[in-house]
Each structure stands twice: as C-alpha cells, then as structure tokens.
C-alpha positions in Angstrom: -46.0 -12.1 -94.3 -48.0 -9.8 -96.4 -51.3 -10.8 -94.8 -49.8 -10.3 -91.3 -48.5 -6.8 -92.2 -51.8 -5.8 -93.6 -53.4 -6.4 -90.2 -51.3 -3.7 -88.5 -53.0 -0.6 -90.0 -56.7 -1.4 -89.2 -55.8 -2.6 -85.7 -54.0 0.6 -84.9 -56.5 2.9 -86.6 -59.1 1.9 -84.1 -56.8 2.7 -81.2 -55.4 6.0 -82.5 -58.6 7.6 -83.3 -61.4 6.0 -81.3 -63.0 7.7 -78.3 -65.6 5.0 -77.6 -65.8 3.3 -74.1 -63.0 0.9 -73.5 -63.9 -2.8 -73.7 -61.6 -3.7 -70.7 -61.8 -4.1 -67.0 -60.1 -1.0 -65.6 -59.2 -0.3 -62.1 -61.5 2.2 -60.5 -60.0 5.7 -60.3 -56.9 4.9 -62.3 -54.8 8.1 -62.1 -58.0 9.9 -60.9 -56.8 10.7 -57.4 -53.0 10.3 -57.7 -52.1 12.3 -54.5 -53.8 9.7 -52.4 -51.4 7.1 -53.7 -48.3 9.2 -53.4 -48.2 9.7 -57.2 -48.0 13.0 -59.2 -49.7 12.9 -62.6 -49.0 15.3 -65.4 -50.6 15.8 -68.8 -53.4 13.6 -70.1 -52.0 10.5 -68.4 -55.3 8.8 -67.7 -56.4 9.2 -71.4 -53.1 7.9 -72.7 -53.1 5.0 -70.3 -56.6 3.9 -71.2 -55.9 4.0 -74.9 -52.7 2.1 -74.4 -54.7 -0.6 -72.4 -57.3 -0.8 -75.1 -54.6 -1.4 -77.7 -52.8 -4.1 -75.7 -55.9 -6.0 -74.5 -58.2 -5.5 -77.5 -55.9 -5.3 -80.6 -52.5 -6.8 -80.0 -51.8 -10.0 -82.0 -48.9 -12.1 -80.8 -47.9 -13.1 -84.3 -47.3 -9.5 -85.3 -46.8 -7.9 -81.9 -43.5 -6.3 -82.8 -44.9 -4.5 -85.8 -47.9 -3.3 -83.9 -46.0 -2.0 -80.9 -43.6 -0.2 -83.3 -46.5 1.4 -85.1 -48.0 2.5 -81.8 -44.7 4.0 -80.7 -44.5 6.1 -83.9 -48.2 7.2 -83.5 -48.5 8.0 -79.8 -45.3 7.0 -77.9 -44.9 4.1 -75.5 -44.8 4.2 -71.6 -41.3 3.9 -70.3 -39.7 4.5 -66.9 -36.8 6.8 -66.0 -35.5 8.4 -62.8 -36.6 11.9 -61.8 -33.7 14.3 -62.3 -34.1 16.8 -59.4 -30.8 18.5 -60.2 -31.9 19.3 -63.7 -35.4 20.5 -63.0 -35.5 21.4 -59.3 -37.3 19.5 -56.5 -41.0 19.0 -56.6 -43.0 21.6 -54.7 -43.7 20.4 -51.2 -47.1 22.1 -51.2 -49.3 19.9 -53.4 -46.6 18.7 -55.8 -47.5 20.9 -58.7 -48.2 18.9 -61.9 -45.4 19.0 -64.4 -46.2 21.0 -67.5 -44.4 19.9 -70.6 -46.1 20.3 -74.1 -47.3 17.0 -75.3 -46.1 15.1 -72.3 -48.2 12.6 -70.3 -47.0 10.6 -67.3 -46.7 10.1 -63.6 -44.1 10.2 -60.8 -44.0 7.6 -58.1 -41.6 6.8 -55.1 -38.8 4.4 -56.1 -36.0 2.7 -54.0 -33.5 5.0 -55.8 -35.6 8.2 -55.5 -38.5 9.1 -57.7 -39.4 7.2 -60.9 -41.0 8.9 -63.9 -43.3 6.9 -66.2 -44.0 8.8 -69.4 -45.0 8.2 -73.0 -42.1 8.8 -75.4 -41.5 8.2 -79.1 -37.7 8.2 -78.7 -35.0 9.0 -76.2 -33.6 12.1 -77.9 -36.2 14.5 -79.2 -39.0 14.1 -76.6 -38.1 17.4 -75.0 -37.9 15.9 -71.5 -34.1 15.6 -71.1 -34.0 18.4 -68.4 -35.9 16.3 -65.9 -35.5 12.6 -67.1 -32.6 10.7 -65.9 -32.1 7.5 -67.9 -30.0 4.5 -67.1 -26.9 4.0 -69.3 -24.9 1.4 -71.2 -21.3 2.0 -72.0 -19.1 0.3 -74.5 -15.3 0.2 -73.7 -12.1 -1.2 -75.1 -9.4 -3.3 -73.4 -7.9 -0.2 -71.8 -11.2 1.0 -70.3 -11.7 3.8 -72.7 -15.4 4.5 -73.4 -16.2 4.1 -77.1 -20.0 4.5 -77.1 -22.9 5.3 -74.8 -26.6 4.4 -74.9 -29.3 6.0 -72.7 -31.9 3.3 -71.8 -35.1 3.2 -69.7 -35.0 2.3 -66.0 -34.0 -1.3 -65.2 -34.0 -2.4 -68.8 -32.0 -5.7 -69.0 -29.4 -5.7 -71.8 -29.9 -8.6 -74.2 -27.7 -7.9 -77.2 -25.7 -5.4 -79.1 -25.9 -4.8 -82.9 -23.5 -2.3 -84.4 -24.6 1.1 -83.0 -27.7 -0.3 -81.2 -28.4 -2.2 -78.0 -31.3 -4.6 -77.5 -33.0 -4.4 -74.1 -35.9 -6.4 -72.7 -39.3 -4.7 -72.6 -42.4 -5.9 -70.8 -45.4 -4.0 -72.3 -48.2 -4.2 -69.8 -51.6 -2.4 -69.2 -51.5 0.5 -66.9 -55.1 0.6 -65.7 -56.1 -3.0 -65.8 -55.7 -6.1 -63.6 -55.1 -8.2 -66.7 -51.5 -8.9 -67.7 -49.8 -10.0 -71.0 -47.1 -12.4 -71.8 -45.5 -10.9 -74.9 -41.8 -11.2 -75.6 -40.7 -7.7 -76.7 -37.5 -5.7 -77.0 -36.5 -2.1 -77.5 -33.7 -1.4 -80.0 -31.9 1.8 -78.9 -29.3 3.7 -80.9 -26.5 5.8 -79.6 -28.4 8.8 -81.1 -31.4 8.1 -78.9 -33.4 6.5 -81.6 -35.9 3.9 -80.4 -37.6 1.0 -82.0 -40.0 -1.7 -80.6 -39.4 -5.2 -81.9 -40.0 -8.9 -81.2 -38.2 -11.9 -82.6 -38.6 -15.6 -82.1 -36.2 -17.6 -79.9 -33.8 -16.3 -77.3 -31.1 -13.6 -77.5 -28.2 -15.0 -75.5 -26.8 -12.9 -72.7 -23.2 -11.9 -72.5 -20.4 -13.4 -70.4 -19.6 -11.5 -67.2 -16.1 -9.9 -67.1 -14.2 -7.8 -64.7 -14.9 -4.1 -65.0 -11.8 -2.0 -65.7 -10.5 0.7 -63.4 -11.2 3.7 -65.7 -12.1 7.3 -65.0 -14.5 7.1 -68.0 -16.7 4.5 -66.3 -18.6 5.5 -63.1 -18.0 3.0 -60.4 -20.7 1.8 -58.0 -21.7 -1.4 -56.2 -24.2 -2.0 -58.9 -21.8 -1.9 -61.8 -21.7 -4.9 -64.1 -19.5 -5.6 -67.2 -20.1 -8.1 -69.9 -18.5 -9.4 -73.1 -21.1 -9.7 -75.8 -21.0 -10.8 -79.4 -22.4 -8.4 -81.9 -25.5 -9.9 -83.5 -24.4 -8.7 -87.0 -20.6 -8.6 -87.1 -20.1 -11.4 -84.5 -17.2 -9.3 -83.0 -16.8 -9.2 -79.3 -18.0 -6.0 -77.6 -17.5 -5.0 -74.0 -20.4 -3.3 -72.2 -20.8 -1.7 -68.7 -24.1 -1.0 -67.1 -25.7 -0.8 -63.6 -28.0 -3.4 -62.1 -31.2 -2.1 -60.4 -30.6 -0.5 -57.1 -31.9 -2.3 -54.0 
C-alpha cells in the first residue's frame, strides 16, 4: 500500500509541469480548427487535452488509478460534460460563435441530441465559476411521500451506481481527448450535495438499485426520461429513494 501510494507523486509531477513533446499518437488538428467540426473551443483546451492524454496513456497505472485520477483532479481538473445553459448565459453569437471567456476555463461545445453539450475541465461542481452557463444533470433523494430530501448535481449522462450518506457514486469513463487509443479503467466520481467531487476506483461491482414507481410530487420534475430507484446506502445500509433522468434520445 505504501509503495503504491509513493508512485503517485512522481507520475503526476511529470504531467503537471512537463512541456516536452507528447509520447502519444494524437489526431491531427485536435481542437485546431473547431469551427469546421461544428465545435466551439474556449480557453487553452488543446493544451489541457494533450496534457490529459499524456497522463492517461503514459502515466496511469491500473493498480493505483483511483489515487492518480484524484490527484490529477486536484491539480488541473478533469474533463466532464454538461449541457449548455442558454437561458443563464445567452445564446451563442450566430456570427462566428465567439469563444467563451471565463478565467481559468478550458473546454469545448458540441451539438448534442438534447441541445449543446459542454466539455470542460473542472475541479468540483460548486466553485468552478461556471454555474451561469453549465447545466448539470441532477439526482434527487425523496421520502415515501415524494418530498425531496437532497439534491446532487452530476455530469451529463453519468449512471448512478451507489449512494453513501451525503454522496452519490456515478460511473466515469476517463478517456483520451486527442488520441485514437482508448482505456479500460473502472472509475467513479463521488459527488457530495455541496458540489464536492472526488475521483475513485474500487475493486468489484457496485450493485445498482431496484427500480420503483416515481411518486407524483411537485418537488420532482416529471419527464418521459424520469427513473426512480430504491438503493441501499453503502455505509448505513438503509434504503434510499433516488430519482434521476435517463439520457435523452
């Protein structure tokens, strides 16, 4: 355990501070000519994407992947997807789609079946300063009467795997952004009701909940994609009732 933990620091140090050429096969023009692909890029997205790829493909060790991904999140942020909130920030300019300007932000916007999807590097879901124009998915906890007891903001299309006290576990598929290579790493995001975020991995499976009927409650937005589940708390083993939306078609 000690030896494994000791590997995290040197592996990340090379990623966080190195500007040497990347030892990976990158797609030509990754984020170079975004408008040709219908994508709007903002901030140093290409730089962040290439450093992220170098970390995943050159330094990630499966045995300690959870610790490494969490250290990277703390250092630089991790790329997650959300929906573009046009109401909160105004529609994109039709003439040229002016790049978004947000201090410290890097990401891209692409067409999505539900509208526009934003992929951006974030360290958490509360203090990243992008709340005016990011629209996360949500998970609600409710009681037998349908009253909402807690809410979690989660990335776009993040499958719910477990609940543990004031946090939910969602599946996360960390993949390179500018490479044709792919990874097979079992990873999760642990998200608190306060917007806190933690990357993790654990052996074995986290059992999914049992599907239940959603209550008719004014506290729970109803849609054709709404799903409700009964889930046992990983720590207390108490039954929790969660509502969330499946990906739109």
